N, C-alpha and C positions, 0 to 999 in steps of 0.2 A: 573038442582033439587035437583036430588037423591043426586049429588056429595055433594052439599052444605050442605045436612042434616048429610050426613056420616061425612063430616068435623067438624060441628057443635057440631054431638053427641061425637066424638071421642076428641075436644076441652072439652067438658063439663065432659066427663069421667075421662079426664087428671085430671081435678080441682080436681073432689074426689078421684084419685089414690093419689095423693100427698097430700092429707088432711089425707088419711090413714098412709101415707108412714112415712109422719113425724108428727104424732098426737101427740106425747109426745117423746120428744129427752132427752134421761136420762144422763144428765150432772152430771158429778163427785161432789159429794156432799164435802162441805169445813171442814169437820170434820177431825183431824188429830190425828193418831193411836198413842197411848200410846207405848212407847220409851223399853217397855219390849222385843217385837220381836226382833228376831235374823235373819235379813232378809239381804240376799245375791242378791247384784246388779250385774247383768252381764249383757256386753255390747259388741255383736259382733261387730267385726269391719274389714272392708275392704275400704284401700282408705278413711278414714275419718281424715284425718289431719288436714283439715279445722274446721271439725264440732265437733271435739271429745275434743277438749281442753273447748270448751265453753259449754258442758255438763258435763266434769268432775267438773269445775270451780263450775257450779251448786251445784253438789251434795256435794263436799266439804264444802258448805256452808247452809244445810239443817237443819231445826230445829230438824229433827227427824235424826238421826245419825244410818245409816245402817251398821249391822256388817262387811261388806266388802265390798267391792267394785272390782271387776274383770273384767279386759279387755283383748277380745279375739281377740289375733290379724289375720284377716283370709287371710293370705298371700298377705299381701297389698303389693303394688308395689309402693308406695310414705313413707311418713316418719310418720305413724301411729304409729306404733312401738316406735318410737323415742320420740313421743310425750308423749304416754303413760308413758314412763318411768320418765317423769318430773314431776309428781304426786304420791302420795303416796297413789299410788293403787296396786294390785298385776297385773301381765302383764302375759297372758300366749299365746304362739304361738300353732298355731293349727299343722302347717306342711302341707304337701300335703295330701289333703280329701281324704279319700280311696273311690274306686270306689262305683257309685250307690248312693254316697252323692251329696247333694245340702249344696254350701258352708256356707250359713248363718246357716242351720241345724246342722251342723259337729263343728261349731263354737260355736254355743249354749248348744249343749251336751256335748263338750268339759269343759266349764265354767260351768255346773250344775256339772259335776261327780269332778270337783277341788272344789266347793263351801262347806262352813262347816256351813251355815245356815240351819235356820229350814225350811224356804220361799225362792224362790227365786223371784226376779223380773227382767224381761229380756225389756234392753231399746234400743232400734237404737241408735245410735252415734248420729243421726240429732235431739233428742228429747231437749226441753228445760224446767227445772222446775223453779218458784219460790220456794223462802224458803220453802215453807210450802207444795209442789208440791208431794215430795214422802212420806210425811205424810199422806196427804189423798189419796193416792195409796195405801198404809198398812192401811189405816181405811178402804177404802170399800173390801180390802182384807180378814182383821180379820171377818170383820161383814156378807161378802156373801162366802170365799173362793175362788175359780177360776173366777178372773175377769179381765177385759181387754179395755184401753181405746183409743178412738183416737183421740189425739191430735188435738186441735183447728190448724188450717192451718195459718201461721202467715206468708203471700205471701208479698214479699217487689218488686221484679220486674218485669216488664210486662208480661215476657213468664210466670210467675208462675199463671197467670191469666185464663190461659188454664185448670188449674185445677178445674176452677169452677164446670162444670157440673159430673166429675169424683167422685168428693167430695161428692157431693150429691146424684149420685147413691150410691157410696159406702156405705153410711151409710142408703141409702133407702134400697137396696138390702139385707143389713143383717137383716132386718125386726125388728130392737129391738126399735125402734120408734112406729111400730104399735099400735092401743089400745090393743092388746093382742099380745106382744111381741115373736118373735119367736128365736131371735139370731142364726142367721144362722153358725157365725163363730167368732172367736175374730179377733182383731185389732192388727196385727204385732208389730206396736212400743212401744206398752207397755202392758206386760203380766205379772200377779203375780197370786202366785199359790204356793203353801205347797210342801215343797219336797216330802212328801209323796203320793199327787197326781199327779206331775209331773212323776215319777217314776213307779206308779202304772198303767201309759198309756203307758209307755216305753220311756219317752222324747223324746225326737227328732229322736232316732234310729228310733220310730215306724211311723216317716214321711220322713226319709232321701230324700226319692227322690222326695217328693213335692216341686214343684216351689212355690205354695201360701201355706205356709206351717200354716200359722194361721188358714185357713180354715181345713186342716189337723188335726189339734191338739184338733179342735173344735171338727171334727168326732172321733176321739180318746176318746174325754172326753164323748161324747152321748155314745159310745161303753161300755164304762165302769161305765155309770151312775153315771156320774160325774157332777153336775150342776154348770154353769158358769152365769156371768153377764159382760155386756159390759157398759161402758158409753163413754161420750161426754167429752172433755176436755175443757176448756176455756184457757184465757191467762196464767194459774198457770202451765199448761201441754199442751204444745204445740210442733210446730215443723216448720220448713221448708222443703217442702218436696222434691223438687228437684232444689236446690240453683243457681246450677252450668250451667245450659243451660238447651236451650229446648230439646237439643239429651238425655240427660237423664231422661227429663221427658217422652218423648215421648218411651223409651225403657223400662220403668219402666211400665207405665201403658199397654203398649203391652205386657210385661210379666204376669200383673194380669189379665185383662180386660177377655179375651174370656175364661179364665179358669175359673174366678168366675161364670161366666153367666151360664156354662156348670153344674155348680153345684147347682145353682140357684132352687128352688124346682117353679113348674109352676104356682102356682098362685101369688107368689112373682114376680116372671117372668114377669106376666100378666101386675101385679103395675106399674112395673118400665116402660114396654115397653107401656103401657098408657101415662103415665109421660111424656116421651119423644116424644112419637108421637103428644103429644098435646102441647108442646114450640115448636116443629117443625113446625106442622099444624099452629100454631099461626102466627109464622112470615112470612112463606111462602103464606100463602093466603093475609095476609097484603100486602106484596109486589106486588103479583100478582094483586090485585084489585086497588094498587096504576097506574100501569103501563096500564091499560085498562080502568082505569075511573069507575070503578063499583061502583054504588050506595051501594054497601056493605062494603065499605072501611070503616067506622065509624064501622061498627061493629067490623071488623075487630082489627082495631085501637084499640078499649075498651077490646077486648079480649088479644089483646097483652101488652097493661097495665097492666090487670089484673095479667099478667105471670110476668111482670116486678116487680110489688109491691111484691108479691109473694115471687119473689126468693131476691128481698131485704132482706125482712125479714128473710127467710131462710138461707142465706148465711150470712148473720150478725154474724149470732149463731153459723155457724161450721167453719170460719173462714175469715180472713183481706183480703175481695177481693172489689176492686175499684167500686166506682158507675159508671163508665164508662164501667167496663166487664161486669155488671149486664144491664146495659139498653143496649149493644149490646152483649147480651149473645147469638146471632146466630153465632158468632165468636169462642168462647170456644165449641159450639157447635159441628161446623163444624171439629173442631180439635177432639171431643169425636168419632163423626163417622167414620173418618180419621184413628183414632188407632182402634177404634174395626174392622174394615174391614182388616185392617192390621194384627192386632193380629189371625183373623179367617184365614186368606189366610197362615201365618205362619204356624197354625195348620193342615190345610191342605193339605199342600205342605210338612209338615213333616221337615220344617225348623228350626233354632235356633235363638234365640233373642241372642244380645249381650249384656250382664249387667256387669258393674264394670269392665272390662276386660276379662270376663269369656262369652263363647257361652254356651248357656242355652235351652235345648230343653222343648216345653212347654207341659204340661202335655194332654192325652189324653180323 
């Protein structure tokens, strides 16, 4: 009986935690910026021969015309540099990164130092933009200073459904959708800021060793008392996070998950933990009561159904996830737990994770 009440309390607290974590998701406004802004678009690219042409095509058809587009080839081993040269953009090569630098930060710093615009927009190569996308990013930058956007996750293949729980945790753990937003970090795929603010915090040089550079940049901004805002994208600012297969998805989330968890404030961490514990408890108790024929099976079926409805509502706002993936959310949840355990083990054993052909040591 005690276990029943503990489980029920965890389940109910989880509903409350979700209501707080996703109270008001800050979506990117649809207002576009005036053309007067001199905006340098900087794209760090490592082994992006497939995704880079899609983004460059989008950028060359924007209603808001950027001052310049800079592609920084980060020691790619594929045709990324050759592909970039087929477009009317500026192409830079980083060469061998200096000791102590993470590749993406070195590429971003290289691009920023070469840029001539008054403001910078850093875009990951897998981002996609509708014709008004860049203008909307520029508009919120003009209105709020430093801004970042988590793109809408436009999944296509079955293994991409595994990102369902990760995406929710990433948004919830950032605290940006709380009733009183805390904005723990930036979102790495889209960051816009002025040249002055960028170099005031030392640029990416100040976070050169950080694996999760977006959170490290946010810490630098806070130390410099420079405010920032974060937004959630829609179909106009979207991406496919890991289109090349399950292994890159596993490696990418392994790289980010445990490091991010270690930097999450205790109150926010508790809310996320209650959310995860609740969705886990609902499905485990439903399975158990079904197997033993318990009269409580109806109760847990209702509680599980409530989570299904809630996850349908939440996931359709942050990405294109299949109804079956939501209905069978224990499968993406299992992948989430497996990646988290693997990430923690790698940190404790001081091992490295492979990411885009590089061995990266996770932060302590």
